[in-house]
C-alpha positions in Angstrom: 127.6 82.8 123.2 127.0 86.5 122.3 125.1 87.0 119.0 127.2 88.6 116.3 124.2 89.7 114.3 120.7 91.1 115.0 119.1 88.7 112.5 120.2 85.8 110.4 118.0 84.2 107.7 119.3 80.7 107.2 119.4 78.4 104.2 117.0 80.2 101.9 117.2 80.4 98.1 118.5 84.0 97.7 117.3 86.1 94.8 119.5 89.1 95.6 117.9 91.6 93.2 120.6 91.5 90.6 118.7 89.2 88.3 120.6 85.9 88.7 119.0 82.5 89.4 118.5 82.1 93.1 121.2 80.3 95.1 121.1 78.8 98.6 122.7 80.8 101.4 122.2 82.9 104.5 121.6 86.6 105.0 122.9 88.4 108.1 121.6 91.7 109.4 123.1 94.2 111.8 122.1 97.8 112.6 119.3 97.8 110.0 121.8 97.0 107.2 122.7 93.8 105.4 125.9 92.6 107.0 126.7 89.4 105.1 125.3 87.2 102.3 126.3 83.6 101.6 127.6 81.3 104.3 127.2 83.0 107.7 128.9 81.3 110.6 128.0 83.9 113.3 124.8 83.6 115.3 121.9 86.0 115.2 120.0 87.4 118.1 117.0 86.2 116.1 117.2 83.6 113.4 114.7 82.6 110.6 114.8 79.1 109.1 114.3 79.8 105.4 115.1 76.4 104.0 113.0 75.8 100.9 111.9 79.5 100.9 112.8 82.3 98.5 114.6 85.2 100.1 114.4 88.5 98.3 114.9 92.2 98.8 111.8 94.1 99.9 109.7 95.2 97.0 109.8 98.8 95.9 106.5 100.1 94.5 107.0 103.4 92.7 103.3 104.1 91.9 100.9 104.5 94.8 98.5 107.0 96.2 98.8 106.9 100.0 99.0 110.7 100.1 96.1 110.9 102.5 96.4 107.6 104.3 100.0 108.1 105.2 99.0 111.1 107.3 96.7 109.1 109.5 97.5 105.4 109.2 100.6 103.7 110.4 100.1 100.5 108.3 100.2 101.1 104.6 98.0 98.2 103.6 97.4 96.6 101.3 100.9 97.2 99.9 102.7 96.0 103.0 100.8 92.7 102.8 102.5 92.0 99.5 106.1 92.3 100.5 106.4 95.9 99.6 108.8 97.7 101.9 109.0 101.1 100.1 106.2 103.0 98.4 106.3 106.1 96.3 103.1 108.3 96.4 102.1 111.5 94.8 101.7 110.0 91.3 99.5 111.2 88.5 99.7 114.9 89.4 97.4 114.6 92.4 98.1 115.1 96.1 97.6 117.5 99.0 100.5 120.0 99.0 101.3 122.8 98.5 97.9 124.1 99.4 96.1 127.2 100.6 93.3 126.9 103.1 90.6 127.9 100.5 91.7 125.1 98.2 91.4 122.1 100.7 88.1 121.0 99.2 89.3 121.4 95.6 92.2 119.0 96.2 89.9 116.5 97.9 87.5 116.7 95.0 90.4 116.1 92.6 91.7 113.1 94.5 88.2 111.7 94.9 87.5 112.0 91.2 90.9 110.8 89.9 91.7 108.1 92.4 88.2 107.1 93.8 89.1 107.8 97.4 86.0 108.7 99.4 85.7 112.4 100.0 84.2 111.9 103.4 87.2 109.9 104.5 89.6 112.5 103.3 87.6 115.3 104.9 87.8 113.5 108.3 91.2 112.1 108.0 93.3 115.0 106.7 94.4 117.4 109.4 95.7 120.0 106.9 98.5 121.0 109.3 100.6 122.1 106.4 100.8 124.5 103.5 104.1 124.0 101.8 105.2 120.7 100.4 108.0 120.6 103.0 105.4 121.0 105.8 103.4 118.2 104.3 106.5 115.9 104.4 106.9 116.9 108.1 103.3 115.9 108.8 103.9 112.5 107.1 107.1 112.1 109.1 105.3 112.5 112.4 103.3 109.3 111.8 105.1 106.0 112.4 104.7 103.6 109.6 105.3 99.9 108.9 107.2 100.6 105.7 109.2 103.4 104.1 107.3 106.1 102.2 108.5 108.7 99.7 106.4 111.5 98.1 106.4 113.4 94.8 105.2 117.0 94.2 101.9 116.8 92.4 101.3 119.2 89.5 97.6 119.7 90.2 98.2 121.0 93.7 101.2 123.1 92.5 99.3 124.7 89.7 96.3 125.6 91.9 98.6 126.9 94.6 100.4 129.3 92.2 97.5 130.2 89.8 94.4 129.8 91.9 91.2 129.6 89.9 93.1 130.3 86.7 95.0 127.1 87.3 91.9 125.0 87.9 90.3 126.5 84.8 93.2 125.3 82.6 94.4 128.8 81.6 97.9 129.0 80.3 100.5 129.8 82.9 102.3 133.2 82.5 106.0 133.6 82.7 105.6 134.8 86.3 103.5 131.7 87.1 106.1 129.5 85.6 109.0 131.2 87.5 107.0 130.7 90.8 106.3 127.0 90.0 110.0 126.5 89.2 111.0 128.1 92.6 108.5 126.0 94.6 109.5 122.9 92.8 113.1 123.4 93.6 112.2 124.1 97.3 110.1 120.9 97.4 113.0 118.8 96.0 115.3 120.3 98.6 112.8 119.6 101.3 112.8 115.9 100.4 110.4 115.3 97.5 111.5 112.3 95.4 110.2 113.9 92.3 107.3 115.6 90.4 104.3 114.1 88.8 101.8 115.4 86.2 98.7 114.1 84.3 97.7 114.9 80.7 94.8 112.5 80.4 91.1 113.3 79.8 90.3 110.3 82.0 91.4 112.2 85.1 88.6 114.4 86.4 87.4 115.8 89.7 84.4 114.3 91.4 82.4 117.1 89.8 83.6 116.1 86.3 86.1 118.9 85.8 89.4 118.0 84.1 92.6 117.8 86.1 94.3 121.2 86.3 97.4 120.0 84.6 95.6 118.6 81.5 96.6 121.4 79.1 99.8 122.6 80.6 102.1 124.0 78.0 105.6 122.8 77.1 106.9 126.1 78.6 105.2 125.3 82.0 106.4 121.7 82.1 109.9 122.7 81.1 110.0 125.4 83.8 109.0 122.9 86.5 111.5 120.4 85.2 114.2 123.1 85.4 113.2 123.6 89.0 114.0 119.9 89.6 117.3 120.5 87.8 118.0 123.5 90.0 117.7 121.3 93.1 120.0 118.7 91.6 117.7 115.7 92.3 114.3 114.4 91.5 112.4 112.3 88.9 109.4 113.0 86.7 106.3 110.8 86.5 103.8 111.5 83.7 100.6 110.0 82.3 99.4 111.2 78.9 96.7 110.2 76.3 99.3 110.9 73.6 96.8 112.6 71.4 97.6 116.2 72.1 97.5 116.6 69.1 99.4 113.4 68.2 101.9 110.9 69.5 104.9 112.3 67.7 104.3 115.8 68.8 103.6 114.8 72.4 106.7 112.6 72.7 108.8 115.3 71.0 107.8 117.6 73.8 108.7 115.0 76.4 112.1 114.5 74.9 112.8 118.2 75.0 111.8 118.4 78.7 114.1 115.6 79.6 116.9 117.1 77.5 116.5 120.5 79.1 116.4 119.1 82.7 118.5 116.0 82.5 116.1 114.4 85.0 114.8 110.8 84.6 111.1 110.4 83.5 108.7 107.6 83.5 105.5 107.3 81.4 102.5 105.1 82.1 102.1 102.5 79.4 99.4 99.9 78.8 97.7 98.2 75.9 94.4 99.9 75.1 91.2 98.4 73.7 90.7 100.7 70.8 94.3 100.6 69.6 95.7 97.3 70.6 99.2 98.0 69.2 99.4 101.7 70.1 101.5 100.9 73.1 104.2 99.5 70.8 104.4 102.9 69.0 104.9 104.6 72.3 107.5 102.1 73.4 109.4 102.6 70.1 109.7 106.3 70.9 111.0 105.4 74.4 113.5 103.0 72.8 114.8 105.7 70.5 115.1 108.2 73.4 116.9 105.6 75.5 119.3 104.8 72.7 120.1 108.6 72.6 121.0 108.5 76.2 117.7 110.1 77.5 116.6 108.5 80.8 113.0 107.8 79.8 111.2 104.6 80.8 107.7 103.1 80.7 105.8 102.2 83.8 104.0 98.9 83.1 101.7 96.4 84.9 102.0 92.6 85.1 98.2 91.9 84.5 95.1 93.5 83.1 94.0 96.9 84.5 90.3 96.7 85.0 87.4 97.4 87.3 85.8 95.1 89.9 82.0 95.1 89.9 80.2 93.9 92.9 77.3 94.6 95.3 79.7 96.1 97.8 81.8 98.1 95.3 81.3 101.5 93.7 79.7 100.0 90.5 78.0 96.9 89.2 76.2 96.1 85.9 72.8 97.2 87.4 74.0 100.2 89.4 72.0 102.7 87.2 68.8 100.6 87.1 65.9 102.2 88.9 65.1 99.1 90.9 68.6 98.7 92.0 68.8 102.4 92.9 66.0 101.7 95.5 68.3 99.2 97.4 71.8 100.4 96.6 72.3 102.0 100.1 71.0 99.1 102.1 73.3 96.8 104.0 74.7 93.9 102.0 72.5 91.2 103.5 69.3 93.2 102.8 70.5 93.9 99.3 71.1 90.2 98.7 67.7 89.3 100.2 65.9 91.8 97.9 67.8 90.5 94.8 66.9 86.9 95.5 63.2 87.8 95.3 62.0 86.4 91.9 59.8 89.5 91.1 62.7 91.9 91.9 65.0 89.8 89.7 62.5 89.8 86.8 62.1 93.6 87.1 65.9 94.3 87.0 66.4 91.9 84.0 63.6 93.5 82.1 65.1 96.9 82.7 68.4 95.6 81.5 66.9 94.1 78.3 65.2 97.4 77.5 68.4 99.3 77.9 70.3 97.0 75.6 67.6 97.3 73.0 67.7 101.1 73.1 71.5 101.3 73.0 73.7 98.1 73.1 76.8 100.1 74.0 75.2 102.1 76.8 77.1 100.1 79.3 80.6 101.3 78.3 82.8 99.3 80.6 79.7 97.2 81.4 80.5 95.2 78.3 79.5 91.6 79.0 81.7 90.4 76.1 84.7 91.5 78.2 83.4 90.8 81.6 84.4 87.7 83.6 83.8 86.1 87.0 86.8 87.1 89.1 86.8 83.8 91.1 88.4 82.8 94.3 91.3 82.6 94.0 91.1 85.3 91.4 91.9 84.6 87.7 93.4 87.6 85.9 94.1 85.8 82.7 90.7 84.2 82.0 90.0 82.6 78.6 87.6 84.3 76.2 85.1 81.4 76.8 84.8 82.6 80.4 83.3 85.9 79.4 79.7 86.4 80.5 78.4 86.4 76.9 80.1 83.1 76.2 78.7 81.6 79.4 75.3 82.9 78.5 75.4 81.4 75.0 76.4 78.0 76.4 73.6 78.0 79.0 70.9 79.5 76.9 70.5 82.6 79.1 71.1 86.3 78.7 74.4 87.8 79.8 72.5 90.0 82.2 71.1 86.9 83.9 74.5 85.4 84.3 75.9 88.6 85.7 73.0 88.9 88.1 73.4 85.4 89.5 77.2 85.7 89.8 76.9 88.8 91.8 74.9 86.9 94.4 77.5 84.3 95.0 79.3 84.2 98.3 76.4 86.0 99.9 76.9 88.9 97.6 80.6 89.3 98.1 81.6 87.9 94.7 83.1 90.2 92.1 83.1 90.5 88.3 86.2 91.7 86.5 86.1 94.0 83.5 89.6 94.7 82.1 90.0 97.8 80.0 93.7 97.7 79.5 96.3 95.0 78.8 93.7 92.5 77.6 92.6 93.5 74.1 93.2 90.1 72.7 92.3 88.1 75.8 95.9 87.3 76.6 98.6 88.7 78.8 101.3 88.2 76.2 101.7 92.0 75.7 102.3 92.3 79.5 105.0 89.6 79.1 106.7 91.7 76.4 106.6 94.8 78.7 108.0 92.9 81.7 110.9 91.7 79.6 111.7 95.0 78.0 114.8 96.9 79.2 113.1 100.3 78.9 110.1 99.3 81.1 109.8 99.4 84.9 107.1 97.8 87.0 104.5 100.2 88.4 100.8 101.3 88.1 99.6 99.4 91.2 97.9 102.5 92.6 98.0 101.3 96.2 95.7 103.4 98.4 93.6 104.5 95.4 90.5 103.4 93.4 89.3 101.8 96.7 85.8 100.9 95.4 86.6 99.6 91.9 90.2 98.5 91.6 92.6 96.5 93.8 95.9 96.3 92.1 98.4 96.9 95.0 98.8 93.1 94.7 100.8 93.5 91.5 104.1 92.5 93.2 102.7 89.2 94.5 101.0 88.5 91.1 104.3 89.2 89.2 106.0 86.3 91.1 103.0 84.0 91.3 101.8 84.2 87.8 104.9 85.0 85.7 107.3 83.0 87.9 105.2 79.9 88.8 101.7 79.5 87.4 101.5 80.7 83.8 101.6 77.7 81.4 103.9 79.5 78.9 106.1 82.5 78.9 107.3 82.3 82.5 110.4 84.1 83.7 113.2 83.1 86.0 112.4 84.1 89.5 115.7 86.0 89.9 114.8 88.2 86.9 111.3 88.9 88.3 112.7 89.8 91.7 115.1 92.3 90.1 112.2 93.9 88.2 110.4 94.7 91.5 113.4 95.6 93.6 116.6 96.9 92.1 115.0 98.2 88.9 112.2 100.0 90.6 114.5 101.4 93.3 117.0 102.7 90.8 114.2 104.2 88.6 113.4 106.7 91.4 116.9 107.4 92.7 116.9 104.9 95.7 120.4 103.4 95.6 120.4 102.1 99.2 117.9 99.3 98.7 116.6 96.8 96.2 119.6 94.4 96.6 120.8 91.9 99.2 124.4 92.9 99.5 126.6 94.1 102.5 125.8 97.7 103.3 122.4 97.8 101.7 119.2 98.6 103.7 117.9 95.4 105.3 114.5 95.3 103.7 113.8 91.6 103.0 111.1 89.1 102.2 111.0 85.4 103.1 108.5 83.8 100.7 107.0 80.3 100.4 106.7 80.1 96.6 104.6 77.0 96.8 102.0 78.8 98.9 102.2 82.2 97.3 98.8 83.5 96.3 96.9 86.7 95.7 93.7 86.4 97.7 90.3 87.5 96.5 89.5 91.1 97.4 87.4 91.9 100.4 85.5 95.1 101.3 86.6 96.8 104.5 85.0 99.7 106.2 88.0 101.1 108.0 88.7 104.5 106.4 87.9 107.6 108.4 84.2 108.4 108.5 83.5 104.7 108.0 84.7 104.9 104.4 85.0 101.6 102.5 87.9 100.2 100.5 88.8 97.1 98.7 91.6 95.2 100.4 93.4 92.3 98.8 95.7 90.2 100.9 98.3 87.5 100.1 99.4 84.1 101.2 103.0 82.8 101.3 104.9 85.6 103.0 106.6 84.0 105.9 108.3 87.2 106.9 108.6 90.8 105.7 111.4 92.8 107.2 112.1 96.6 107.1 115.4 98.0 108.3 116.1 94.6 110.0 112.8 94.5 111.9 110.2 91.9 111.1 107.0 93.7 110.5 104.9 90.7 109.2 105.1 87.0 110.1 102.8 84.7 108.1 100.7 87.7 107.2 100.2 88.9 110.7 101.5 92.3 111.8 104.1 92.1 114.6 103.5 95.7 115.9 106.8 96.9 114.6 106.7 100.3 112.8 110.3 100.9 111.6 109.2 102.6 108.4 110.6 106.1 107.7 109.9 109.0 105.4 112.4 109.0 102.6 113.6 112.5 101.9 115.1 112.7 98.4 117.4 110.2 96.6 119.3 107.8 98.8 122.7 106.1 98.6 125.3 106.1 95.9 124.2 107.8 92.7 
């Protein structure tokens, strides 16, 4: 009997992306599109038994930084290990086009500083066979990929391209500069950019410590660029701001006027800070008011703490600046561990740590043992306060530095400590739950491809389902709602109307998930970037199959060799 469909997924619990409670049924695929959902009688050339499994649309991750990796790597890991079938890169105003030859190093330094991607890897991996943004898209398009990828025009690169050294030195753009930025922005959107991104945070610096070029861009400049998006008739805006330039009301007023002038959707990064634990609610109230006025502004939010991983293999650890550790920091891991197990070496490091604390208890900054936890395996991203290193030290009658030192040596030096700096001010993820539930929030901020030595958050999509849909003792959400948050809602937020839902005619991007086995793995350090660069990679368990355009790209976590991913040029599907 001739197969009617290319693929049929049989008997799964279907969470179709529209937010309803999952229901049992089949999904049929033909020609890369969903052909039928429900009871499917026709046979498939290939069939997947999904009984007892959750069947979802492929996840859409709107906040990644694969701008370099996508030009040399066909597999966009770690995102594609986590059921992500579409990634949007070019966030936070950093990227590699448009660019003049003399500014290649400047853009690498910016990406290395802002996103912790090794400069040596970028120098070796980037071919720089482009100048305009359209030419950059062509270069990405030439590389086959496992999943779909879309790109945004980065403000940092655009500003330096138009203004040169004046742009890098934060000088105000002239009317001529703004007109040129508007023209280039419109051209980039017409060439296929999904949107434009900018950064207005002091936290974003080049590897040399210089601020990001877009930090002090005026309202006139940002409005001019937004009007370029309007000229092209498509494109979204992504922004990160400290909201203290000079104050929240003034900054948000400017954002409202930019959206009013351009009519384009805008997302803002939103997280709970440590110094102002309720500041995020003030920002969200502004977004609520704007939304109620019909302005398409949403907050990009995360499902867990945002924090750094500290380990002997990573970029930092609590003893990284100590003189004795500096003497071994470049040694292979096994030699590092052997040295640290020497009692005399241990005593010297801990003495140095005690002297530093005595001189200045806050000298560590993020090395705050009161807010540092063993990550564990499997990792625990909602640890109780009594698991903090200071609490462990008090119970055991030791110093927190001793506890940190010994924990770093676990698993032959591969263990990590976790120091959250956002979304964990009160040692609970309840604020994240509020953000996940809020109609004016959209899931994002995973930073896949970035912060490769200190953060590993591309696993957000898996964590969203695992923690908030299954494991959290209180405040769990229905799986159908969580799936919608990572599929239909994220896709619509960036103008992708051809995916994010299991319905006839939609793109056949699908996950088959064993919810009982679903788990975010502990991060590992890999040395697989160009020039031998290292990066943290965090895998997952529980994905029976991940499918892109009807082709199975992963089975039980193993890549099949299929590379059906495409470059997305501009908005897709019905608007």
